[in-house]
N, CA, C and O atoms as CSV, one atom per row, in Angstrom:
chain,resi,resn,atom,element,x,y,z
A,1,MET,N,N,-12.342,-12.869,1.347
A,1,MET,CA,C,-12.296,-11.590,2.024
A,1,MET,C,C,-12.560,-10.480,0.999
A,1,MET,O,O,-11.951,-10.451,-0.071
A,2,GLN,N,N,-13.457,-9.589,1.337
A,2,GLN,CA,C,-13.792,-8.467,0.466
A,2,GLN,C,C,-12.638,-7.460,0.432
A,2,GLN,O,O,-11.830,-7.400,1.359
A,3,SER,N,N,-12.569,-6.676,-0.637
A,3,SER,CA,C,-11.469,-5.726,-0.790
A,3,SER,C,C,-11.434,-4.690,0.334
A,3,SER,O,O,-10.352,-4.294,0.770
A,4,GLU,N,N,-12.583,-4.251,0.803
A,4,GLU,CA,C,-12.620,-3.278,1.891
A,4,GLU,C,C,-12.065,-3.884,3.182
A,4,GLU,O,O,-11.335,-3.221,3.919
A,5,GLU,N,N,-12.412,-5.138,3.452
A,5,GLU,CA,C,-11.887,-5.826,4.635
A,5,GLU,C,C,-10.376,-6.010,4.545
A,5,GLU,O,O,-9.660,-5.841,5.531
A,6,LEU,N,N,-9.901,-6.359,3.350
A,6,LEU,CA,C,-8.465,-6.535,3.136
A,6,LEU,C,C,-7.727,-5.214,3.336
A,6,LEU,O,O,-6.659,-5.191,3.948
A,7,ALA,N,N,-8.276,-4.126,2.830
A,7,ALA,CA,C,-7.654,-2.812,3.009
A,7,ALA,C,C,-7.580,-2.461,4.493
A,7,ALA,O,O,-6.565,-1.936,4.950
A,8,LYS,N,N,-8.629,-2.741,5.241
A,8,LYS,CA,C,-8.638,-2.460,6.685
A,8,LYS,C,C,-7.606,-3.321,7.414
A,8,LYS,O,O,-6.937,-2.843,8.330
A,9,LEU,N,N,-7.473,-4.583,7.015
A,9,LEU,CA,C,-6.482,-5.476,7.602
A,9,LEU,C,C,-5.079,-4.931,7.380
A,9,LEU,O,O,-4.259,-4.918,8.298
A,10,VAL,N,N,-4.805,-4.482,6.162
A,10,VAL,CA,C,-3.498,-3.904,5.812
A,10,VAL,C,C,-3.254,-2.632,6.624
A,10,VAL,O,O,-2.185,-2.461,7.209
A,11,GLU,N,N,-4.237,-1.751,6.658
A,11,GLU,CA,C,-4.104,-0.495,7.411
A,11,GLU,C,C,-3.802,-0.762,8.886
A,11,GLU,O,O,-2.928,-0.123,9.472
A,12,THR,N,N,-4.519,-1.691,9.470
A,12,THR,CA,C,-4.327,-2.022,10.884
A,12,THR,C,C,-2.918,-2.538,11.145
A,12,THR,O,O,-2.274,-2.138,12.115
A,13,GLU,N,N,-2.446,-3.420,10.284
A,13,GLU,CA,C,-1.097,-3.982,10.462
A,13,GLU,C,C,-0.028,-2.909,10.279
A,13,GLU,O,O,0.923,-2.848,11.058
A,14,LEU,N,N,-0.170,-2.073,9.272
A,14,LEU,CA,C,0.807,-1.005,9.048
A,14,LEU,C,C,0.817,-0.016,10.215
A,14,LEU,O,O,1.878,0.433,10.648
A,15,ASP,N,N,-0.350,0.314,10.709
A,15,ASP,CA,C,-0.433,1.225,11.854
A,15,ASP,C,C,0.225,0.602,13.089
A,15,ASP,O,O,0.966,1.273,13.807
A,16,PHE,N,N,-0.047,-0.672,13.331
A,16,PHE,CA,C,0.529,-1.377,14.471
A,16,PHE,C,C,2.057,-1.431,14.380
A,16,PHE,O,O,2.743,-1.387,15.401
A,17,ARG,N,N,2.583,-1.525,13.165
A,17,ARG,CA,C,4.027,-1.639,12.948
A,17,ARG,C,C,4.706,-0.284,12.754
A,17,ARG,O,O,5.851,-0.215,12.305
A,18,LYS,N,N,4.005,0.779,13.092
A,18,LYS,CA,C,4.557,2.139,13.135
A,18,LYS,C,C,4.818,2.776,11.769
A,18,LYS,O,O,5.775,3.533,11.609
A,19,ALA,N,N,3.970,2.471,10.787
A,19,ALA,CA,C,4.022,3.210,9.532
A,19,ALA,C,C,3.522,4.628,9.803
A,19,ALA,O,O,2.717,4.846,10.709
A,20,VAL,N,N,3.995,5.573,9.026
A,20,VAL,CA,C,3.662,6.986,9.220
A,20,VAL,C,C,2.801,7.459,8.055
A,20,VAL,O,O,2.919,6.948,6.941
A,21,ASN,N,N,1.934,8.439,8.317
A,21,ASN,CA,C,1.106,9.072,7.276
A,21,ASN,C,C,0.373,8.043,6.413
A,21,ASN,O,O,0.482,8.051,5.187
A,22,LEU,N,N,-0.350,7.190,7.053
A,22,LEU,CA,C,-1.079,6.118,6.383
A,22,LEU,C,C,-2.308,6.678,5.674
A,22,LEU,O,O,-3.121,7.380,6.275
A,23,VAL,N,N,-2.431,6.353,4.380
A,23,VAL,CA,C,-3.562,6.819,3.581
A,23,VAL,C,C,-4.106,5.638,2.780
A,23,VAL,O,O,-3.346,4.876,2.183
A,24,SER,N,N,-5.413,5.498,2.774
A,24,SER,CA,C,-6.062,4.468,1.981
A,24,SER,C,C,-6.964,5.160,0.962
A,24,SER,O,O,-7.825,5.959,1.329
A,25,LEU,N,N,-6.765,4.852,-0.304
A,25,LEU,CA,C,-7.542,5.479,-1.377
A,25,LEU,C,C,-8.375,4.433,-2.107
A,25,LEU,O,O,-7.850,3.403,-2.529
A,26,TYR,N,N,-9.666,4.693,-2.255
A,26,TYR,CA,C,-10.495,3.843,-3.100
A,26,TYR,C,C,-10.299,4.303,-4.536
A,26,TYR,O,O,-10.615,5.444,-4.873
A,27,VAL,N,N,-9.777,3.419,-5.385
A,27,VAL,CA,C,-9.503,3.774,-6.782
A,27,VAL,C,C,-10.265,2.876,-7.756
A,27,VAL,O,O,-10.018,2.903,-8.962
A,28,GLY,N,N,-11.185,2.086,-7.224
A,28,GLY,CA,C,-11.957,1.180,-8.064
A,28,GLY,C,C,-12.774,1.876,-9.130
A,28,GLY,O,O,-13.112,1.272,-10.148
A,29,ASP,N,N,-13.094,3.141,-8.908
A,29,ASP,CA,C,-13.851,3.908,-9.905
A,29,ASP,C,C,-12.936,4.583,-10.925
A,29,ASP,O,O,-13.417,5.200,-11.876
A,30,LYS,N,N,-11.612,4.469,-10.733
A,30,LYS,CA,C,-10.652,5.109,-11.637
A,30,LYS,C,C,-9.836,4.102,-12.455
A,30,LYS,O,O,-9.289,4.447,-13.503
A,31,THR,N,N,-9.755,2.858,-11.974
A,31,THR,CA,C,-8.939,1.849,-12.645
A,31,THR,C,C,-9.529,0.461,-12.417
A,31,THR,O,O,-10.278,0.239,-11.466
A,32,SER,N,N,-9.185,-0.456,-13.293
A,32,SER,CA,C,-9.653,-1.832,-13.140
A,32,SER,C,C,-8.584,-2.732,-12.528
A,32,SER,O,O,-8.829,-3.922,-12.327
A,33,ILE,N,N,-7.406,-2.192,-12.229
A,33,ILE,CA,C,-6.320,-3.039,-11.727
A,33,ILE,C,C,-6.449,-3.359,-10.243
A,33,ILE,O,O,-5.911,-4.368,-9.788
A,34,THR,N,N,-7.147,-2.527,-9.482
A,34,THR,CA,C,-7.300,-2.740,-8.046
A,34,THR,C,C,-8.450,-1.908,-7.519
A,34,THR,O,O,-8.953,-1.017,-8.204
A,35,ASP,N,N,-8.861,-2.203,-6.298
A,35,ASP,CA,C,-9.919,-1.410,-5.665
A,35,ASP,C,C,-9.352,-0.357,-4.720
A,35,ASP,O,O,-9.856,0.764,-4.655
A,36,TYR,N,N,-8.302,-0.723,-3.989
A,36,TYR,CA,C,-7.719,0.195,-3.011
A,36,TYR,C,C,-6.215,0.300,-3.188
A,36,TYR,O,O,-5.549,-0.661,-3.573
A,37,MET,N,N,-5.698,1.477,-2.903
A,37,MET,CA,C,-4.266,1.688,-2.779
A,37,MET,C,C,-4.026,2.201,-1.370
A,37,MET,O,O,-4.600,3.202,-0.943
A,38,VAL,N,N,-3.168,1.492,-0.664
A,38,VAL,CA,C,-2.790,1.907,0.672
A,38,VAL,C,C,-1.360,2.428,0.578
A,38,VAL,O,O,-0.462,1.728,0.109
A,39,ILE,N,N,-1.163,3.654,1.027
A,39,ILE,CA,C,0.137,4.317,0.919
A,39,ILE,C,C,0.601,4.670,2.330
A,39,ILE,O,O,-0.150,5.223,3.133
A,40,ALA,N,N,1.866,4.332,2.607
A,40,ALA,CA,C,2.415,4.615,3.933
A,40,ALA,C,C,3.868,5.040,3.807
A,40,ALA,O,O,4.553,4.697,2.844
A,41,THR,N,N,4.321,5.791,4.794
A,41,THR,CA,C,5.713,6.227,4.841
A,41,THR,C,C,6.455,5.393,5.876
A,41,THR,O,O,5.954,5.134,6.970
A,42,ALA,N,N,7.662,4.981,5.502
A,42,ALA,CA,C,8.553,4.251,6.400
A,42,ALA,C,C,9.715,5.162,6.767
A,42,ALA,O,O,10.024,6.104,6.039
A,43,THR,N,N,10.350,4.885,7.884
A,43,THR,CA,C,11.455,5.721,8.335
A,43,THR,C,C,12.758,5.419,7.608
A,43,THR,O,O,13.697,6.213,7.674
A,44,SER,N,N,12.831,4.283,6.915
A,44,SER,CA,C,14.027,3.899,6.155
A,44,SER,C,C,13.650,2.812,5.159
A,44,SER,O,O,12.537,2.286,5.198
A,45,ALA,N,N,14.574,2.479,4.271
A,45,ALA,CA,C,14.326,1.405,3.309
A,45,ALA,C,C,14.131,0.074,4.033
A,45,ALA,O,O,13.291,-0.733,3.637
A,46,ARG,N,N,14.901,-0.152,5.088
A,46,ARG,CA,C,14.762,-1.391,5.871
A,46,ARG,C,C,13.390,-1.457,6.546
A,46,ARG,O,O,12.764,-2.516,6.589
A,47,HIS,N,N,12.931,-0.329,7.068
A,47,HIS,CA,C,11.606,-0.274,7.694
A,47,HIS,C,C,10.520,-0.550,6.657
A,47,HIS,O,O,9.543,-1.238,6.953
A,48,ALA,N,N,10.682,-0.020,5.443
A,48,ALA,CA,C,9.709,-0.248,4.370
A,48,ALA,C,C,9.591,-1.743,4.067
A,48,ALA,O,O,8.488,-2.273,3.939
A,49,LYS,N,N,10.724,-2.406,3.955
A,49,LYS,CA,C,10.718,-3.846,3.685
A,49,LYS,C,C,10.061,-4.611,4.820
A,49,LYS,O,O,9.240,-5.495,4.575
A,50,SER,N,N,10.409,-4.284,6.058
A,50,SER,CA,C,9.841,-5.021,7.190
A,50,SER,C,C,8.336,-4.778,7.314
A,50,SER,O,O,7.596,-5.694,7.673
A,51,LEU,N,N,7.874,-3.561,7.022
A,51,LEU,CA,C,6.434,-3.297,7.052
A,51,LEU,C,C,5.696,-4.211,6.083
A,51,LEU,O,O,4.673,-4.801,6.429
A,52,CYS,N,N,6.224,-4.323,4.865
A,52,CYS,CA,C,5.582,-5.186,3.869
A,52,CYS,C,C,5.688,-6.658,4.257
A,52,CYS,O,O,4.761,-7.432,4.016
A,53,ASP,N,N,6.807,-7.046,4.854
A,53,ASP,CA,C,6.950,-8.434,5.315
A,53,ASP,C,C,5.888,-8.763,6.365
A,53,ASP,O,O,5.304,-9.847,6.334
A,54,TYR,N,N,5.635,-7.844,7.287
A,54,TYR,CA,C,4.605,-8.059,8.304
A,54,TYR,C,C,3.212,-8.142,7.677
A,54,TYR,O,O,2.385,-8.951,8.098
A,55,VAL,N,N,2.962,-7.314,6.685
A,55,VAL,CA,C,1.664,-7.366,6.001
A,55,VAL,C,C,1.509,-8.706,5.289
A,55,VAL,O,O,0.432,-9.301,5.326
A,56,VAL,N,N,2.565,-9.185,4.643
A,56,VAL,CA,C,2.515,-10.487,3.969
A,56,VAL,C,C,2.188,-11.586,4.977
A,56,VAL,O,O,1.342,-12.438,4.703
A,57,GLU,N,N,2.838,-11.581,6.127
A,57,GLU,CA,C,2.559,-12.581,7.169
A,57,GLU,C,C,1.102,-12.535,7.598
A,57,GLU,O,O,0.457,-13.576,7.726
A,58,LYS,N,N,0.582,-11.337,7.820
A,58,LYS,CA,C,-0.793,-11.167,8.271
A,58,LYS,C,C,-1.789,-11.648,7.215
A,58,LYS,O,O,-2.777,-12.309,7.537
A,59,VAL,N,N,-1.522,-11.312,5.964
A,59,VAL,CA,C,-2.403,-11.702,4.867
A,59,VAL,C,C,-2.401,-13.229,4.710
A,59,VAL,O,O,-3.457,-13.839,4.538
A,60,LYS,N,N,-1.229,-13.834,4.768
A,60,LYS,CA,C,-1.136,-15.296,4.666
A,60,LYS,C,C,-1.860,-15.975,5.824
A,60,LYS,O,O,-2.502,-17.009,5.636
A,61,ALA,N,N,-1.759,-15.399,7.017
A,61,ALA,CA,C,-2.452,-15.948,8.183
A,61,ALA,C,C,-3.971,-15.903,8.010
A,61,ALA,O,O,-4.700,-16.648,8.663
A,62,ASN,N,N,-4.435,-15.025,7.127
A,62,ASN,CA,C,-5.868,-14.911,6.833
A,62,ASN,C,C,-6.256,-15.654,5.559
A,62,ASN,O,O,-7.342,-15.444,5.018
A,63,GLY,N,N,-5.366,-16.523,5.082
A,63,GLY,CA,C,-5.687,-17.398,3.959
A,63,GLY,C,C,-5.514,-16.817,2.569
A,63,GLY,O,O,-6.004,-17.393,1.598
A,64,LEU,N,N,-4.832,-15.697,2.453
A,64,LEU,CA,C,-4.619,-15.080,1.146
A,64,LEU,C,C,-3.145,-15.123,0.769
A,64,LEU,O,O,-2.274,-15.098,1.638
A,65,MET,N,N,-2.873,-15.188,-0.517
A,65,MET,CA,C,-1.493,-15.187,-0.998
A,65,MET,C,C,-1.227,-13.897,-1.781
A,65,MET,O,O,-1.983,-13.556,-2.691
A,66,PRO,N,N,-0.163,-13.186,-1.431
A,66,PRO,CA,C,0.203,-11.990,-2.192
A,66,PRO,C,C,0.560,-12.365,-3.632
A,66,PRO,O,O,1.079,-13.451,-3.890
A,67,LEU,N,N,0.281,-11.467,-4.552
A,67,LEU,CA,C,0.602,-11.715,-5.953
A,67,LEU,C,C,2.048,-11.358,-6.271
A,67,LEU,O,O,2.698,-12.034,-7.069
A,68,SER,N,N,2.556,-10.284,-5.642
A,68,SER,CA,C,3.900,-9.819,-5.966
A,68,SER,C,C,4.412,-8.882,-4.882
A,68,SER,O,O,3.644,-8.182,-4.223
A,69,LEU,N,N,5.736,-8.888,-4.715
A,69,LEU,CA,C,6.421,-7.957,-3.826
A,69,LEU,C,C,7.604,-7.402,-4.604
A,69,LEU,O,O,8.484,-8.156,-5.018
A,70,GLU,N,N,7.631,-6.105,-4.804
A,70,GLU,CA,C,8.677,-5.466,-5.605
A,70,GLU,C,C,9.409,-4.414,-4.796
A,70,GLU,O,O,8.803,-3.724,-3.976
A,71,GLY,N,N,10.710,-4.288,-5.019
A,71,GLY,CA,C,11.499,-3.231,-4.408
A,71,GLY,C,C,11.952,-3.507,-2.994
A,71,GLY,O,O,12.402,-2.592,-2.305
A,72,ALA,N,N,11.848,-4.738,-2.544
A,72,ALA,CA,C,12.166,-5.064,-1.155
A,72,ALA,C,C,13.664,-5.086,-0.866
A,72,ALA,O,O,14.057,-5.101,0.301
A,73,ASP,N,N,14.489,-5.088,-1.871
A,73,ASP,CA,C,15.939,-5.171,-1.672
A,73,ASP,C,C,16.578,-3.793,-1.589
A,73,ASP,O,O,17.273,-3.372,-2.514
A,74,GLY,N,N,16.348,-3.096,-0.497
A,74,GLY,CA,C,16.998,-1.816,-0.251
A,74,GLY,C,C,16.452,-0.645,-1.028
A,74,GLY,O,O,17.154,0.348,-1.222
A,75,SER,N,N,15.224,-0.735,-1.474
A,75,SER,CA,C,14.628,0.328,-2.271
A,75,SER,C,C,13.900,1.335,-1.386
A,75,SER,O,O,13.484,1.007,-0.275
A,76,ASP,N,N,13.747,2.560,-1.885
A,76,ASP,CA,C,12.984,3.596,-1.195
A,76,ASP,C,C,11.481,3.409,-1.356
A,76,ASP,O,O,10.693,4.107,-0.719
A,77,TRP,N,N,11.079,2.455,-2.218
A,77,TRP,CA,C,9.667,2.232,-2.505
A,77,TRP,C,C,9.446,0.734,-2.615
A,77,TRP,O,O,10.010,0.080,-3.492
A,78,VAL,N,N,8.627,0.196,-1.730
A,78,VAL,CA,C,8.281,-1.221,-1.779
A,78,VAL,C,C,6.808,-1.316,-2.139
A,78,VAL,O,O,5.960,-0.682,-1.511
A,79,LEU,N,N,6.513,-2.117,-3.158
A,79,LEU,CA,C,5.145,-2.293,-3.629
A,79,LEU,C,C,4.726,-3.726,-3.358
A,79,LEU,O,O,5.424,-4.668,-3.735
A,80,LEU,N,N,3.591,-3.887,-2.709
A,80,LEU,CA,C,3.027,-5.195,-2.403
A,80,LEU,C,C,1.670,-5.299,-3.084
A,80,LEU,O,O,0.750,-4.545,-2.766
A,81,ASP,N,N,1.549,-6.231,-4.018
A,81,ASP,CA,C,0.310,-6.422,-4.768
A,81,ASP,C,C,-0.487,-7.552,-4.130
A,81,ASP,O,O,-0.062,-8.707,-4.127
A,82,LEU,N,N,-1.641,-7.202,-3.596
A,82,LEU,CA,C,-2.532,-8.185,-2.986
A,82,LEU,C,C,-3.779,-8.399,-3.842
A,82,LEU,O,O,-4.763,-8.973,-3.375
A,83,GLY,N,N,-3.738,-7.947,-5.070
A,83,GLY,CA,C,-4.888,-8.083,-5.962
A,83,GLY,C,C,-5.829,-6.905,-5.804
A,83,GLY,O,O,-5.678,-5.888,-6.479
A,84,ASP,N,N,-6.799,-7.042,-4.913
A,84,ASP,CA,C,-7.783,-5.978,-4.691
A,84,ASP,C,C,-7.215,-4.789,-3.933
A,84,ASP,O,O,-7.832,-3.725,-3.877
A,85,VAL,N,N,-6.033,-4.973,-3.348
A,85,VAL,CA,C,-5.364,-3.909,-2.607
A,85,VAL,C,C,-3.892,-3.886,-3.020
A,85,VAL,O,O,-3.221,-4.918,-3.020
A,86,ILE,N,N,-3.409,-2.713,-3.366
A,86,ILE,CA,C,-1.986,-2.535,-3.658
A,86,ILE,C,C,-1.415,-1.646,-2.570
A,86,ILE,O,O,-1.943,-0.573,-2.280
A,87,VAL,N,N,-0.323,-2.112,-1.972
A,87,VAL,CA,C,0.297,-1.409,-0.858
A,87,VAL,C,C,1.591,-0.761,-1.346
A,87,VAL,O,O,2.447,-1.429,-1.927
A,88,HIS,N,N,1.727,0.533,-1.108
A,88,HIS,CA,C,2.937,1.282,-1.429
A,88,HIS,C,C,3.542,1.758,-0.114
A,88,HIS,O,O,2.921,2.536,0.610
A,89,VAL,N,N,4.739,1.299,0.197
A,89,VAL,CA,C,5.437,1.775,1.387
A,89,VAL,C,C,6.707,2.457,0.906
A,89,VAL,O,O,7.535,1.842,0.235
A,90,MET,N,N,6.857,3.728,1.250
A,90,MET,CA,C,7.949,4.545,0.726
A,90,MET,C,C,8.662,5.280,1.847
A,90,MET,O,O,8.104,5.505,2.921
A,91,THR,N,N,9.897,5.647,1.578
A,91,THR,CA,C,10.569,6.580,2.479
A,91,THR,C,C,9.927,7.954,2.266
A,91,THR,O,O,9.252,8.179,1.261
A,92,GLY,N,N,10.135,8.853,3.196
A,92,GLY,CA,C,9.541,10.183,3.091
A,92,GLY,C,C,9.946,10.910,1.828
A,92,GLY,O,O,9.121,11.572,1.199
A,93,GLN,N,N,11.216,10.794,1.447
A,93,GLN,CA,C,11.720,11.467,0.251
A,93,GLN,C,C,11.049,10.925,-1.012
A,93,GLN,O,O,10.664,11.701,-1.886
A,94,ALA,N,N,10.907,9.618,-1.114
A,94,ALA,CA,C,10.261,9.016,-2.284
A,94,ALA,C,C,8.782,9.393,-2.337
A,94,ALA,O,O,8.248,9.685,-3.407
A,95,ARG,N,N,8.133,9.384,-1.194
A,95,ARG,CA,C,6.707,9.707,-1.172
A,95,ARG,C,C,6.461,11.154,-1.578
A,95,ARG,O,O,5.511,11.450,-2.303
A,96,GLU,N,N,7.311,12.043,-1.116
A,96,GLU,CA,C,7.186,13.452,-1.496
A,96,GLU,C,C,7.428,13.639,-2.992
A,96,GLU,O,O,6.751,14.439,-3.638
A,97,PHE,N,N,8.387,12.904,-3.540
A,97,PHE,CA,C,8.723,13.037,-4.955
A,97,PHE,C,C,7.599,12.516,-5.859
A,97,PHE,O,O,7.211,13.190,-6.813
A,98,TYR,N,N,7.073,11.312,-5.560
A,98,TYR,CA,C,6.085,10.686,-6.449
A,98,TYR,C,C,4.653,11.163,-6.221
A,98,TYR,O,O,3.849,11.133,-7.153
A,99,GLN,N,N,4.315,11.600,-5.021
A,99,GLN,CA,C,2.997,12.162,-4.714
A,99,GLN,C,C,1.830,11.314,-5.254
A,99,GLN,O,O,0.973,11.811,-5.985
A,100,LEU,N,N,1.818,10.046,-4.883
A,100,LEU,CA,C,0.775,9.143,-5.373
A,100,LEU,C,C,-0.628,9.579,-4.978
A,100,LEU,O,O,-1.568,9.412,-5.754
A,101,GLU,N,N,-0.779,10.137,-3.779
A,101,GLU,CA,C,-2.110,10.592,-3.369
A,101,GLU,C,C,-2.648,11.631,-4.336
A,101,GLU,O,O,-3.822,11.602,-4.705
A,102,LYS,N,N,-1.800,12.531,-4.736
A,102,LYS,CA,C,-2.205,13.585,-5.677
A,102,LYS,C,C,-2.560,12.970,-7.033
A,102,LYS,O,O,-3.551,13.351,-7.655
A,103,LEU,N,N,-1.755,12.031,-7.476
A,103,LEU,CA,C,-1.991,11.376,-8.763
A,103,LEU,C,C,-3.340,10.662,-8.794
A,103,LEU,O,O,-4.090,10.793,-9.761
A,104,TRP,N,N,-3.652,9.904,-7.734
A,104,TRP,CA,C,-4.873,9.105,-7.722
A,104,TRP,C,C,-6.084,9.867,-7.200
A,104,TRP,O,O,-7.202,9.355,-7.272
A,105,SER,N,N,-5.897,11.061,-6.683
A,105,SER,CA,C,-7.023,11.836,-6.166
A,105,SER,C,C,-7.564,12.840,-7.172
A,105,SER,O,O,-8.504,13.575,-6.869
A,106,VAL,N,N,-6.991,12.879,-8.341
A,106,VAL,CA,C,-7.443,13.823,-9.373
A,106,VAL,C,C,-8.872,13.490,-9.757
A,106,VAL,O,O,-9.181,12.356,-10.120
A,107,ALA,N,N,-9.726,14.472,-9.675
A,107,ALA,CA,C,-11.145,14.274,-10.029
A,107,ALA,C,C,-11.285,14.157,-11.539
A,107,ALA,O,O,-10.573,14.804,-12.307
A,108,GLU,N,N,-12.231,13.305,-11.939
A,108,GLU,CA,C,-12.504,13.163,-13.367
A,108,GLU,C,C,-13.207,14.414,-13.884
A,108,GLU,O,O,-14.029,15.012,-13.189
A,109,LYS,N,N,-12.872,14.800,-15.116
A,109,LYS,CA,C,-13.526,15.957,-15.728
A,109,LYS,C,C,-14.909,15.563,-16.191
A,109,LYS,O,O,-15.125,14.465,-16.704
A,110,THR,N,N,-15.850,16.484,-16.000
A,110,THR,CA,C,-17.198,16.252,-16.475
A,110,THR,C,C,-17.445,17.141,-17.679
A,110,THR,O,O,-16.908,18.244,-17.783
A,111,ALA,N,N,-18.256,16.647,-18.569
A,111,ALA,CA,C,-18.517,17.392,-19.814
A,111,ALA,C,C,-19.428,18.547,-19.617
A,111,ALA,O,O,-19.735,19.261,-20.572
């Protein structure tokens, strides 16, 4: 599965499971660690964990294995590493504090 297809699969599942303020950023031109970052807001830490659990189920059903799941034990920020796509699911307070969209949307300076 191509990284763009995987990002769309993740976005669709998160949207279906009622994630809020879903944003997908192509960062392949800024970093070599991944191609896409999908960022979503959950209504609570429990919702964040369940959103990532549903994404893991969906990804496995499509023949892929997640590389890592971090922060699932009651954290305000759950990170799911799928290789070409990294999923960040945060509570509203954590998302406002860390502002990942702003961090990864910074344009490169030209000479």
